[in-house]
C-alpha positions as CSV (number, residue, x, y, z in Angstrom):
1,M,-79.2,28.7,72.4
2,V,-80.4,25.0,72.0
3,A,-82.1,25.8,68.8
4,F,-78.9,27.1,67.3
5,L,-76.9,24.1,68.4
6,V,-79.4,21.9,66.7
7,R,-79.3,24.0,63.6
8,R,-75.6,23.7,63.5
9,D,-75.7,19.9,63.9
10,R,-78.0,19.4,60.9
11,L,-75.6,21.8,58.9
12,C,-72.4,19.6,59.9
13,A,-74.6,16.3,59.7
14,G,-76.3,16.8,56.3
15,G,-73.6,19.0,54.6
16,A,-76.3,21.5,53.7
17,E,-79.2,23.5,55.4
18,G,-82.5,21.5,55.6
19,A,-80.8,18.3,53.7
20,P,-81.2,14.9,55.3
21,R,-78.0,13.2,56.4
22,G,-75.9,11.7,53.6
23,R,-77.7,13.5,50.9
24,S,-76.9,16.6,48.9
25,R,-79.1,19.6,48.1
26,P,-81.2,19.3,45.1
27,G,-78.9,20.2,41.9
28,T,-75.7,20.1,43.6
29,A,-74.9,16.8,41.7
30,R,-75.7,18.3,38.2
31,V,-73.5,21.4,39.2
32,R,-70.5,19.0,39.8
33,R,-71.0,17.2,36.5
34,V,-71.0,20.5,34.6
35,A,-67.8,21.8,36.5
36,R,-66.0,18.3,35.7
37,S,-67.2,18.6,31.9
38,T,-65.9,22.0,31.6
39,R,-62.5,21.2,33.2
40,I,-62.2,18.4,30.7
41,H,-63.3,20.7,27.7
42,A,-60.8,23.1,29.0
43,L,-58.0,20.4,28.8
44,W,-59.0,19.1,25.4
45,P,-56.7,21.1,23.4
46,A,-53.8,20.1,25.2
47,I,-54.3,16.7,25.0
48,V,-54.8,16.9,21.3
49,V,-51.5,18.6,20.9
50,L,-49.7,16.0,23.1
51,A,-51.2,13.4,21.1
52,A,-49.8,14.8,17.9
53,V,-46.4,15.4,19.3
54,F,-46.2,11.8,20.6
55,A,-47.6,10.5,17.1
56,F,-44.8,12.8,15.4
57,L,-42.0,11.5,17.5
58,G,-43.1,7.9,16.8
59,G,-43.3,8.5,13.2
60,C,-39.6,10.1,13.3
61,R,-38.5,7.0,15.1
62,A,-39.9,4.7,12.5
63,A,-38.5,6.6,9.8
64,Q,-34.8,6.1,10.9
65,P,-33.0,3.7,9.2
66,A,-32.1,0.5,11.2
67,D,-28.6,0.3,12.8
68,V,-26.2,-1.0,10.3
69,V,-25.0,-4.5,10.5
70,P,-21.2,-4.7,9.4
71,V,-20.0,-7.3,7.2
72,L,-17.4,-9.4,8.4
73,E,-16.2,-11.1,5.2
74,V,-13.3,-10.0,3.0
75,P,-15.0,-8.6,0.1
76,I,-14.6,-10.0,-3.4
77,E,-16.1,-7.5,-5.5
78,D,-14.1,-4.2,-5.5
79,P,-11.6,-5.8,-3.2
80,L,-9.5,-3.8,-0.6
81,V,-6.0,-3.3,-2.0
82,D,-2.9,-2.1,-0.4
83,V,-2.2,1.6,-1.0
84,A,1.5,1.5,-1.0
85,R,1.7,-1.7,-3.2
86,W,-0.8,-0.5,-5.7
87,D,1.1,2.9,-6.4
88,P,4.5,3.0,-4.7
89,R,4.3,6.9,-5.5
90,L,1.9,7.4,-2.9
91,R,3.5,8.1,0.5
92,V,1.9,6.5,3.3
93,F,2.0,7.5,7.0
94,A,-0.5,5.2,8.9
95,V,-1.3,7.5,11.7
96,Y,-3.7,5.2,13.5
97,A,-1.0,2.6,13.7
98,T,0.3,4.9,16.3
99,P,-0.7,6.7,19.4
100,D,-0.1,10.0,18.0
101,N,-3.8,10.5,17.2
102,F,-6.7,12.2,18.8
103,V,-7.5,8.8,20.6
104,G,-4.2,8.6,22.1
105,E,-3.6,4.8,21.4
106,A,-2.8,2.5,18.6
107,L,-5.9,1.8,16.6
108,Y,-4.4,-0.4,13.9
109,P,-2.3,-3.5,14.9
110,V,-0.1,-2.9,11.5
111,P,0.9,0.1,9.6
112,R,-1.3,-0.7,6.7
113,I,-3.5,1.5,4.7
114,L,-6.3,-0.1,2.4
115,L,-8.7,1.2,0.0
116,R,-11.4,-0.3,-2.3
117,R,-9.7,-1.0,-5.7
118,S,-12.1,1.5,-7.7
119,A,-11.4,4.2,-4.9
120,L,-7.5,3.5,-5.2
121,V,-7.7,3.9,-9.0
122,R,-8.8,7.5,-8.8
123,L,-6.3,8.2,-6.2
124,S,-3.6,7.0,-8.6
125,R,-5.0,9.5,-11.2
126,V,-4.8,12.3,-8.9
127,Q,-1.1,11.4,-8.1
128,D,-0.6,11.6,-11.9
129,R,-2.2,15.2,-11.9
130,L,-0.1,16.4,-9.1
131,A,3.1,14.9,-10.1
132,S,2.7,16.9,-13.4
133,E,2.8,20.2,-11.2
134,G,5.5,19.1,-8.8
135,F,3.5,17.6,-6.1
136,G,2.4,14.3,-4.4
137,L,0.0,12.9,-2.0
138,V,0.6,11.7,1.4
139,V,-2.2,9.1,2.7
140,Y,-3.0,9.2,6.1
141,D,-6.0,6.7,6.3
142,G,-8.2,4.8,3.9
143,Y,-10.4,1.7,4.9
144,R,-11.2,1.8,8.7
145,P,-12.7,-1.2,10.4
146,W,-16.1,-0.7,12.0
147,A,-15.0,-1.6,15.5
148,V,-12.4,1.4,15.1
149,T,-15.1,3.9,14.4
150,K,-17.0,2.6,17.3
151,R,-14.1,3.2,19.4
152,M,-13.6,6.7,17.9
153,W,-17.3,7.5,18.7
154,D,-16.8,6.4,22.3
155,V,-14.2,9.1,22.6
156,I,-15.5,12.1,20.7
157,G,-19.0,11.5,19.5
158,D,-19.0,14.3,17.3
159,P,-20.8,13.6,13.9
160,D,-18.6,16.4,12.2
161,Y,-15.6,14.5,12.7
162,V,-16.6,10.7,13.4
163,A,-19.6,9.0,11.9
164,D,-22.0,7.6,14.1
165,P,-21.4,3.8,14.2
166,R,-25.0,3.0,14.2
167,R,-25.1,4.3,10.6
168,G,-21.3,3.4,9.6
169,S,-18.7,5.4,7.8
170,R,-17.6,5.9,4.4
171,H,-14.3,4.8,5.9
172,N,-15.9,1.7,6.8
173,R,-16.8,1.1,3.1
174,G,-13.2,1.5,2.1
175,M,-14.3,4.6,0.0
176,A,-13.0,7.1,2.1
177,V,-9.2,8.4,2.1
178,D,-7.6,11.1,4.2
179,V,-4.5,12.7,2.5
180,G,-2.4,15.8,2.3
181,L,0.0,17.2,-0.2
182,V,4.1,16.8,-0.3
183,D,6.6,17.8,-3.0
184,L,8.3,15.7,-5.0
185,A,11.0,14.9,-2.3
186,G,8.3,14.0,0.0
187,A,8.2,17.1,2.2
188,L,4.8,17.9,3.7
189,L,3.5,21.1,2.6
190,P,1.7,23.7,4.6
191,M,-2.1,22.9,4.9
192,P,-4.6,25.0,7.0
193,T,-4.3,22.7,10.0
194,P,-2.5,19.4,11.0
195,F,-4.2,16.1,10.0
196,D,-7.1,15.4,12.4
197,S,-7.3,18.8,14.0
198,F,-10.7,19.8,15.6
199,R,-10.1,23.6,14.9
200,P,-12.6,25.6,12.9
201,E,-9.9,26.1,10.4
202,A,-10.0,22.6,9.4
203,A,-13.1,23.1,7.3
204,A,-12.8,23.1,3.7
205,D,-14.0,26.5,3.2
206,A,-12.5,28.0,6.2
207,D,-10.8,31.4,6.0
208,V,-7.1,30.8,6.3
209,P,-4.1,32.5,4.9
210,P,-1.8,31.2,2.3
211,P,-0.1,29.2,1.7
212,G,-2.3,26.7,3.5
213,R,-5.3,27.9,1.4
214,H,-3.5,27.6,-1.8
215,N,-2.6,24.2,-1.2
216,R,-6.1,23.2,-0.1
217,A,-7.5,24.6,-3.1
218,R,-4.9,22.7,-5.4
219,L,-5.6,19.5,-3.3
220,I,-9.3,19.7,-3.5
221,E,-9.5,20.5,-7.1
222,A,-7.2,17.7,-8.0
223,M,-9.3,15.2,-6.2
224,A,-12.6,16.5,-7.4
225,A,-11.6,16.1,-11.0
226,E,-11.0,12.4,-10.3
227,G,-14.3,11.8,-8.8
228,L,-13.2,12.3,-4.9
229,R,-15.1,14.9,-3.0
230,V,-14.0,16.7,0.0
231,L,-15.9,16.6,3.3
232,S,-17.0,20.2,4.3
233,S,-15.7,19.7,7.9
234,E,-12.2,18.2,7.1
235,W,-10.0,19.5,4.3
236,W,-8.2,16.3,4.2
237,H,-11.2,13.9,3.9
238,F,-12.3,12.7,0.4
239,D,-15.1,10.2,-0.6
240,A,-15.1,8.5,-3.7
241,D,-18.0,8.4,-6.0
242,G,-20.1,5.5,-5.7
243,W,-19.5,5.0,-2.0
244,R,-23.1,4.4,-1.3
245,E,-23.0,1.3,-3.3
246,R,-20.3,-0.5,-1.0
247,E,-21.3,-2.1,2.4
248,V,-20.0,-1.5,5.7
249,L,-17.0,-3.5,6.6
250,D,-15.7,-4.7,10.1
251,V,-12.9,-6.9,8.6
252,A,-9.6,-6.8,10.5
253,L,-6.6,-5.3,8.4
254,T,-4.5,-8.2,9.1
255,A,-7.5,-10.4,7.4
256,V,-6.9,-8.8,4.2
257,P,-4.5,-10.6,1.8
258,L,-1.5,-8.7,0.5
259,L,-1.2,-8.4,-3.3
260,S,1.1,-10.5,-4.9
261,D,4.4,-9.6,-6.4
262,A,2.7,-10.2,-9.8
263,E,-0.4,-8.0,-8.7
264,A,1.8,-5.3,-7.5
265,T,3.6,-5.2,-10.6
266,R,0.8,-4.5,-13.0
267,A,-1.0,-2.3,-10.2
268,G,0.3,0.5,-12.4
269,Y,-1.6,-0.5,-15.2
270,L,-4.6,-1.1,-13.2
271,A,-4.5,2.4,-11.9
272,G,-4.7,3.5,-15.4
273,A,-7.9,1.3,-16.3
274,S,-10.5,3.4,-18.0
275,D,-13.2,2.2,-15.9
276,P,-12.4,2.5,-12.1
277,G,-12.4,-0.8,-10.6
278,Q,-12.5,-3.0,-13.6
279,P,-9.6,-5.3,-14.7
280,P,-6.8,-3.8,-17.2
281,S,-7.1,-4.3,-20.9
282,E,-5.1,-6.9,-22.8
283,A,-3.0,-4.3,-24.0
284,Q,-2.4,-3.2,-20.4
285,R,-1.5,-6.5,-19.4
286,A,0.9,-6.9,-22.5
287,G,2.7,-3.7,-20.7
288,G,1.1,-1.2,-23.0
289,A,0.8,2.5,-22.1
290,P,-2.1,3.1,-19.4
291,S,-5.2,4.8,-20.8
292,R,-6.1,8.1,-19.1
């Protein structure tokens, strides 16, 4: 019994039979090093994969464009112009100057719709085309200050319907316009959905019944003929060619000066300028027929 107890004490004190206290048996440290190395090698593929993933994500972040910095000054080149005073044939209904919109509050302080002159020239030419067929345009929105886009994004946050303010929108550039069709008496014509609808039928290629489908096709065709391209998710939204060349603006509607009476009088001739955004020719200034 005494021999057994002594043997037990040695085992407990030394950690292994026959080994002195505080030391391992010969070869034990090497076995531990090999085991540790084996575990590290087993984890190495996972470490490599994680490193690659983090590098990829870092590269994506680096490749993203920087957040847009909106311009606060009224533009001089290709200025913002009042739609109604430029071309009185264009009917204006400033939806965002009323609380009757998807945000539920008036977003504009005045019922005023502006566009860059080059875009408005194109829109007047669309009006010419449609008038010859017995139709006309109603304009719901045009230039939109960046701060308003930010407010819309805070409410809905869906890039199919509102631009991410970090990138800015084509409305912020004054190169996008929201329109519908009217008859020559100004009555709204049936379209696939009401303006600013978030239903699937609002898509520009949605399968919808006539007459909404026919009116949508008529509108898209007339707009495209003058360089205004429909947005795939919204039948009413059109972007003017050249929109990428214009800066994002955060200029209040009330800060943009009104057209003078003289400018408004000759706006019809400006609308017929052969080069969108360029001043009228001498013949046009003199009252000649606008070129088409």
